[in-house]
A tleap script that builds the chain and sets N, CA, C and O, in Angstrom:
source leaprc.protein.ff14SB
mol = sequence {
  NMET ILE MET GLN ASP ASN LEU GLY ALA ASP
  GLY ASP ALA PHE TYR ASN ALA LEU MET ASP
  ALA HIE GLU GLY LEU SER GLU ALA GLU SER
  HIE ALA LEU ASN ALA ARG LEU VAL LEU ILE
  MET ALA ASN GLN ILE GLY ASP LEU THR THR
  LEU LYS ASN LEU LEU SER THR ALA THR GLN
  ALA ALA ASP VAL CLYS
}
set mol.1.N position { 46.431 57.836 0.668 }
set mol.1.CA position { 46.285 57.748 -0.765 }
set mol.1.C position { 44.820 57.458 -1.101 }
set mol.1.O position { 44.272 56.442 -0.674 }
set mol.2.N position { 44.204 58.332 -1.850 }
set mol.2.CA position { 42.844 58.099 -2.333 }
set mol.2.C position { 42.958 57.336 -3.650 }
set mol.2.O position { 43.749 57.689 -4.525 }
set mol.3.N position { 42.165 56.304 -3.766 }
set mol.3.CA position { 42.274 55.425 -4.916 }
set mol.3.C position { 41.481 55.941 -6.107 }
set mol.3.O position { 40.586 56.776 -5.970 }
set mol.4.N position { 41.828 55.427 -7.264 }
set mol.4.CA position { 41.140 55.755 -8.510 }
set mol.4.C position { 39.700 55.270 -8.442 }
set mol.4.O position { 39.418 54.235 -7.839 }
set mol.5.N position { 38.796 56.010 -9.054 }
set mol.5.CA position { 37.387 55.619 -9.126 }
set mol.5.C position { 37.221 54.610 -10.250 }
set mol.5.O position { 37.208 54.976 -11.425 }
set mol.6.N position { 37.096 53.348 -9.890 }
set mol.6.CA position { 36.938 52.297 -10.895 }
set mol.6.C position { 35.475 51.986 -11.210 }
set mol.6.O position { 35.193 51.245 -12.151 }
set mol.7.N position { 34.552 52.538 -10.443 }
set mol.7.CA position { 33.134 52.263 -10.680 }
set mol.7.C position { 32.488 53.250 -11.652 }
set mol.7.O position { 31.495 52.934 -12.308 }
set mol.8.N position { 33.061 54.438 -11.731 }
set mol.8.CA position { 32.479 55.438 -12.622 }
set mol.8.C position { 31.028 55.702 -12.273 }
set mol.8.O position { 30.682 55.918 -11.111 }
set mol.9.N position { 30.187 55.684 -13.289 }
set mol.9.CA position { 28.761 55.966 -13.101 }
set mol.9.C position { 28.074 54.917 -12.236 }
set mol.9.O position { 27.027 55.187 -11.648 }
set mol.10.N position { 28.651 53.733 -12.155 }
set mol.10.CA position { 28.056 52.671 -11.338 }
set mol.10.C position { 28.276 52.896 -9.843 }
set mol.10.O position { 27.677 52.199 -9.024 }
set mol.11.N position { 29.127 53.858 -9.475 }
set mol.11.CA position { 29.380 54.148 -8.068 }
set mol.11.C position { 28.116 54.526 -7.326 }
set mol.11.O position { 27.872 54.045 -6.219 }
set mol.12.N position { 27.313 55.384 -7.928 }
set mol.12.CA position { 26.055 55.783 -7.293 }
set mol.12.C position { 25.097 54.605 -7.179 }
set mol.12.O position { 24.394 54.471 -6.178 }
set mol.13.N position { 25.066 53.760 -8.189 }
set mol.13.CA position { 24.187 52.587 -8.155 }
set mol.13.C position { 24.616 51.632 -7.039 }
set mol.13.O position { 23.775 51.071 -6.337 }
set mol.14.N position { 25.935 51.451 -6.881 }
set mol.14.CA position { 26.408 50.585 -5.798 }
set mol.14.C position { 26.073 51.191 -4.444 }
set mol.14.O position { 25.617 50.484 -3.545 }
set mol.15.N position { 26.296 52.490 -4.288 }
set mol.15.CA position { 25.979 53.158 -3.024 }
set mol.15.C position { 24.504 52.962 -2.688 }
set mol.15.O position { 24.164 52.641 -1.550 }
set mol.16.N position { 23.637 53.150 -3.663 }
set mol.16.CA position { 22.199 52.979 -3.428 }
set mol.16.C position { 21.870 51.538 -3.049 }
set mol.16.O position { 21.046 51.306 -2.165 }
set mol.17.N position { 22.506 50.567 -3.711 }
set mol.17.CA position { 22.276 49.161 -3.375 }
set mol.17.C position { 22.760 48.859 -1.962 }
set mol.17.O position { 22.120 48.107 -1.228 }
set mol.18.N position { 23.897 49.452 -1.583 }
set mol.18.CA position { 24.422 49.263 -0.231 }
set mol.18.C position { 23.460 49.837 0.807 }
set mol.18.O position { 23.186 49.199 1.823 }
set mol.19.N position { 22.958 51.022 0.554 }
set mol.19.CA position { 22.005 51.628 1.488 }
set mol.19.C position { 20.716 50.808 1.556 }
set mol.19.O position { 20.142 50.638 2.631 }
set mol.20.N position { 20.267 50.303 0.415 }
set mol.20.CA position { 19.067 49.455 0.394 }
set mol.20.C position { 19.277 48.183 1.212 }
set mol.20.O position { 18.355 47.715 1.880 }
set mol.21.N position { 20.485 47.622 1.161 }
set mol.21.CA position { 20.783 46.394 1.913 }
set mol.21.C position { 20.696 46.626 3.420 }
set mol.21.O position { 20.430 45.695 4.180 }
set mol.22.N position { 20.920 47.862 3.848 }
set mol.22.CA position { 20.871 48.202 5.274 }
set mol.22.C position { 19.465 48.616 5.735 }
set mol.22.O position { 19.215 48.765 6.932 }
set mol.23.N position { 18.574 48.795 4.793 }
set mol.23.CA position { 17.219 49.258 5.117 }
set mol.23.C position { 16.539 48.316 6.096 }
set mol.23.O position { 16.462 47.110 5.858 }
set mol.24.N position { 16.048 48.866 7.191 }
set mol.24.CA position { 15.303 48.099 8.181 }
set mol.24.C position { 16.156 47.319 9.169 }
set mol.24.O position { 15.617 46.638 10.041 }
set mol.25.N position { 17.480 47.404 9.051 }
set mol.25.CA position { 18.349 46.680 9.977 }
set mol.25.C position { 18.590 47.509 11.233 }
set mol.25.O position { 18.613 48.739 11.188 }
set mol.26.N position { 18.766 46.825 12.339 }
set mol.26.CA position { 19.187 47.499 13.561 }
set mol.26.C position { 20.646 47.909 13.384 }
set mol.26.O position { 21.298 47.498 12.424 }
set mol.27.N position { 21.154 48.718 14.308 }
set mol.27.CA position { 22.558 49.118 14.224 }
set mol.27.C position { 23.478 47.896 14.286 }
set mol.27.O position { 24.450 47.811 13.535 }
set mol.28.N position { 23.173 46.959 15.173 }
set mol.28.CA position { 23.999 45.747 15.296 }
set mol.28.C position { 23.938 44.916 14.017 }
set mol.28.O position { 24.963 44.406 13.567 }
set mol.29.N position { 22.761 44.775 13.431 }
set mol.29.CA position { 22.622 44.026 12.186 }
set mol.29.C position { 23.369 44.713 11.045 }
set mol.29.O position { 23.963 44.052 10.193 }
set mol.30.N position { 23.334 46.036 11.038 }
set mol.30.CA position { 24.036 46.815 10.021 }
set mol.30.C position { 25.546 46.621 10.140 }
set mol.30.O position { 26.237 46.450 9.136 }
set mol.31.N position { 26.051 46.647 11.370 }
set mol.31.CA position { 27.481 46.402 11.587 }
set mol.31.C position { 27.857 44.987 11.146 }
set mol.31.O position { 28.913 44.784 10.547 }
set mol.32.N position { 27.005 44.018 11.439 }
set mol.32.CA position { 27.279 42.632 11.053 }
set mol.32.C position { 27.283 42.490 9.526 }
set mol.32.O position { 28.120 41.779 8.970 }
set mol.33.N position { 26.356 43.159 8.859 }
set mol.33.CA position { 26.324 43.138 7.394 }
set mol.33.C position { 27.613 43.724 6.831 }
set mol.33.O position { 28.210 43.154 5.917 }
set mol.34.N position { 28.042 44.861 7.374 }
set mol.34.CA position { 29.291 45.478 6.911 }
set mol.34.C position { 30.481 44.554 7.114 }
set mol.34.O position { 31.341 44.445 6.240 }
set mol.35.N position { 30.533 43.888 8.262 }
set mol.35.CA position { 31.644 42.970 8.533 }
set mol.35.C position { 31.653 41.816 7.543 }
set mol.35.O position { 32.709 41.448 7.027 }
set mol.36.N position { 30.478 41.238 7.272 }
set mol.36.CA position { 30.400 40.151 6.291 }
set mol.36.C position { 30.823 40.638 4.910 }
set mol.36.O position { 31.556 39.949 4.200 }
set mol.37.N position { 30.363 41.818 4.536 }
set mol.37.CA position { 30.687 42.380 3.233 }
set mol.37.C position { 32.193 42.604 3.089 }
set mol.37.O position { 32.769 42.291 2.047 }
set mol.38.N position { 32.829 43.142 4.127 }
set mol.38.CA position { 34.277 43.370 4.092 }
set mol.38.C position { 35.007 42.042 3.910 }
set mol.38.O position { 35.924 41.951 3.095 }
set mol.39.N position { 34.616 41.020 4.652 }
set mol.39.CA position { 35.294 39.724 4.550 }
set mol.39.C position { 35.077 39.082 3.181 }
set mol.39.O position { 35.999 38.480 2.631 }
set mol.40.N position { 33.886 39.200 2.632 }
set mol.40.CA position { 33.608 38.658 1.300 }
set mol.40.C position { 34.429 39.394 0.244 }
set mol.40.O position { 35.007 38.770 -0.646 }
set mol.41.N position { 34.479 40.730 0.346 }
set mol.41.CA position { 35.264 41.516 -0.615 }
set mol.41.C position { 36.757 41.228 -0.461 }
set mol.41.O position { 37.475 41.150 -1.457 }
set mol.42.N position { 37.230 41.071 0.773 }
set mol.42.CA position { 38.639 40.747 1.007 }
set mol.42.C position { 38.982 39.412 0.364 }
set mol.42.O position { 40.036 39.266 -0.254 }
set mol.43.N position { 38.098 38.447 0.511 }
set mol.43.CA position { 38.319 37.142 -0.107 }
set mol.43.C position { 38.358 37.274 -1.630 }
set mol.43.O position { 39.157 36.613 -2.292 }
set mol.44.N position { 37.504 38.117 -2.176 }
set mol.44.CA position { 37.464 38.325 -3.620 }
set mol.44.C position { 38.749 38.987 -4.115 }
set mol.44.O position { 39.262 38.626 -5.174 }
set mol.45.N position { 39.271 39.949 -3.359 }
set mol.45.CA position { 40.518 40.635 -3.720 }
set mol.45.C position { 41.685 39.667 -3.598 }
set mol.45.O position { 42.487 39.533 -4.522 }
set mol.46.N position { 41.778 38.996 -2.465 }
set mol.46.CA position { 42.710 37.906 -2.288 }
set mol.46.C position { 44.190 38.247 -2.208 }
set mol.46.O position { 45.019 37.341 -2.302 }
set mol.47.N position { 44.553 39.495 -2.040 }
set mol.47.CA position { 45.959 39.875 -1.966 }
set mol.47.C position { 46.191 40.666 -0.692 }
set mol.47.O position { 45.638 41.753 -0.523 }
set mol.48.N position { 47.016 40.123 0.218 }
set mol.48.CA position { 47.212 40.724 1.526 }
set mol.48.C position { 47.794 42.131 1.434 }
set mol.48.O position { 47.373 43.018 2.177 }
set mol.49.N position { 48.743 42.348 0.545 }
set mol.49.CA position { 49.335 43.683 0.403 }
set mol.49.C position { 48.281 44.700 -0.012 }
set mol.49.O position { 48.215 45.794 0.549 }
set mol.50.N position { 47.467 44.346 -0.979 }
set mol.50.CA position { 46.382 45.237 -1.414 }
set mol.50.C position { 45.426 45.504 -0.267 }
set mol.50.O position { 45.017 46.645 -0.053 }
set mol.51.N position { 45.065 44.467 0.471 }
set mol.51.CA position { 44.131 44.628 1.584 }
set mol.51.C position { 44.703 45.536 2.669 }
set mol.51.O position { 43.985 46.372 3.218 }
set mol.52.N position { 45.980 45.379 2.981 }
set mol.52.CA position { 46.609 46.247 3.976 }
set mol.52.C position { 46.641 47.694 3.484 }
set mol.52.O position { 46.426 48.618 4.268 }
set mol.53.N position { 46.907 47.897 2.197 }
set mol.53.CA position { 46.884 49.245 1.641 }
set mol.53.C position { 45.484 49.853 1.711 }
set mol.53.O position { 45.329 51.042 1.989 }
set mol.54.N position { 44.484 49.040 1.460 }
set mol.54.CA position { 43.098 49.516 1.553 }
set mol.54.C position { 42.736 49.887 2.990 }
set mol.54.O position { 42.076 50.900 3.221 }
set mol.55.N position { 43.165 49.076 3.951 }
set mol.55.CA position { 42.929 49.398 5.359 }
set mol.55.C position { 43.595 50.714 5.731 }
set mol.55.O position { 43.007 51.541 6.429 }
set mol.56.N position { 44.812 50.902 5.267 }
set mol.56.CA position { 45.533 52.147 5.543 }
set mol.56.C position { 44.817 53.342 4.924 }
set mol.56.O position { 44.659 54.379 5.568 }
set mol.57.N position { 44.388 53.194 3.685 }
set mol.57.CA position { 43.674 54.269 2.997 }
set mol.57.C position { 42.373 54.599 3.715 }
set mol.57.O position { 42.050 55.772 3.906 }
set mol.58.N position { 41.627 53.580 4.111 }
set mol.58.CA position { 40.351 53.808 4.798 }
set mol.58.C position { 40.576 54.466 6.145 }
set mol.58.O position { 39.809 55.345 6.540 }
set mol.59.N position { 41.620 54.053 6.856 }
set mol.59.CA position { 41.931 54.640 8.153 }
set mol.59.C position { 42.307 56.110 8.002 }
set mol.59.O position { 41.849 56.956 8.771 }
set mol.60.N position { 43.135 56.408 7.019 }
set mol.60.CA position { 43.538 57.786 6.776 }
set mol.60.C position { 42.343 58.645 6.360 }
set mol.60.O position { 42.209 59.788 6.799 }
set mol.61.N position { 41.482 58.092 5.518 }
set mol.61.CA position { 40.319 58.832 5.032 }
set mol.61.C position { 39.357 59.145 6.174 }
set mol.61.O position { 38.676 60.170 6.165 }
set mol.62.N position { 39.312 58.238 7.166 }
set mol.62.CA position { 38.418 58.449 8.313 }
set mol.62.C position { 39.106 59.274 9.387 }
set mol.62.O position { 38.499 59.619 10.400 }
set mol.63.N position { 40.378 59.590 9.159 }
set mol.63.CA position { 41.176 60.346 10.118 }
set mol.63.C position { 41.226 59.647 11.469 }
set mol.63.O position { 41.147 60.284 12.520 }
set mol.64.N position { 41.361 58.301 11.421 }
set mol.64.CA position { 41.460 57.473 12.615 }
set mol.64.C position { 42.929 57.192 12.854 }
set mol.64.O position { 43.679 56.930 11.914 }
set mol.65.N position { 43.339 57.246 14.104 }
set mol.65.CA position { 44.745 56.970 14.422 }
set mol.65.C position { 44.860 55.727 15.261 }
set mol.65.O position { 45.966 55.332 15.631 }
savepdb mol mol.pdb
quit
């Protein structure tokens, strides 16, 4: 299930900010930043069912089994 776009025009701005946050990081540092970001966002969402649905959606979108 692909989710609704809730960012609208701000989606590109967020993507650019995310890429800027990774600027100059090593691959390991970039992975660590992503892990911290996921945990912070998960805490902000705060609903296990929603989080599991998001994991499923991301896995399907990446075609990971």
